[in-house]
C-alpha positions as CSV (number, residue, x, y, z in Angstrom):
1,X,-162.5,-10.2,-75.1
2,X,-162.9,-10.0,-78.9
3,X,-163.2,-6.4,-80.7
4,X,-164.3,-5.8,-84.1
5,X,-161.3,-6.9,-86.8
6,X,-158.8,-7.4,-84.2
7,X,-155.8,-9.6,-85.5
8,X,-154.3,-12.5,-83.8
9,X,-150.5,-12.6,-84.2
10,X,-147.6,-15.1,-83.3
11,X,-145.3,-14.7,-80.5
12,X,-143.5,-17.4,-80.0
13,X,-143.0,-20.9,-81.5
14,X,-142.0,-24.2,-79.9
15,X,-141.1,-27.1,-80.4
16,X,-143.1,-29.1,-77.4
17,X,-146.8,-28.1,-76.3
18,X,-145.9,-28.3,-72.5
19,X,-143.5,-25.6,-73.3
20,X,-146.5,-23.5,-75.2
21,X,-148.6,-24.4,-72.1
22,X,-146.5,-23.1,-69.6
23,X,-145.9,-19.9,-71.7
24,X,-149.7,-19.3,-72.1
25,X,-150.2,-19.4,-68.2
26,X,-147.8,-16.9,-67.5
27,X,-149.5,-14.6,-70.1
28,X,-153.3,-15.7,-68.5
29,X,-151.4,-14.7,-65.1
30,X,-150.9,-11.4,-66.6
31,X,-154.0,-11.1,-67.5
32,X,-153.2,-11.5,-71.6
33,X,-155.7,-14.0,-73.3
34,X,-153.7,-16.5,-75.6
35,X,-153.8,-19.3,-77.8
36,X,-152.0,-22.4,-78.7
37,X,-152.0,-23.4,-82.2
38,X,-150.7,-26.5,-83.8
39,X,-150.7,-28.5,-80.8
40,X,-151.9,-31.7,-82.4
41,X,-150.0,-31.4,-85.9
42,X,-146.6,-30.6,-83.6
43,X,-147.4,-33.9,-81.3
44,X,-148.3,-36.0,-84.4
45,X,-145.5,-35.3,-86.7
46,X,-143.0,-33.8,-84.6
47,X,-140.1,-35.4,-86.2
48,X,-140.4,-33.5,-89.6
49,X,-142.4,-30.2,-88.0
50,X,-140.0,-27.9,-86.6
51,X,-141.4,-25.0,-83.9
52,X,-145.4,-25.9,-85.5
53,X,-146.8,-25.2,-82.1
54,X,-147.4,-21.4,-82.3
55,X,-148.6,-18.9,-79.2
56,X,-151.0,-16.2,-80.3
57,X,-151.9,-13.1,-78.8
58,X,-154.3,-10.2,-79.8
59,X,-152.5,-7.7,-81.6
60,X,-152.8,-5.4,-78.6
61,X,-151.0,-7.5,-76.3
62,X,-148.2,-8.4,-78.4
63,X,-145.9,-5.7,-76.7
64,X,-146.4,-6.7,-73.0
65,X,-146.9,-10.6,-73.5
66,X,-143.2,-10.7,-75.4
67,X,-141.9,-8.5,-72.3
68,X,-143.2,-10.9,-69.9
69,X,-142.3,-14.3,-71.6
70,X,-138.9,-12.7,-71.7
71,X,-138.6,-11.9,-68.3
72,X,-139.9,-15.3,-67.4
73,X,-137.3,-17.0,-69.3
74,X,-134.3,-14.7,-67.8
75,X,-135.6,-15.3,-64.1
76,X,-135.7,-19.0,-64.9
77,X,-132.9,-19.5,-67.1
78,X,-134.9,-21.3,-70.1
């Protein structure tokens, strides 16, 4: 839930929208709200834009989100 004056911050960048969506699902399973930004541009201009797809969370959740995504990468060897 959005609180007054909260900021979204980018915690990860991706080349492929599918990887961003998988990370978003991981966070949602842990109760962390997140948003994927730039999917359309990333898909349309993939040949000239690197890592344009961004995963953002509220600043208050950033540390936990990064920890969860780091654990997921270690478990799956991504």
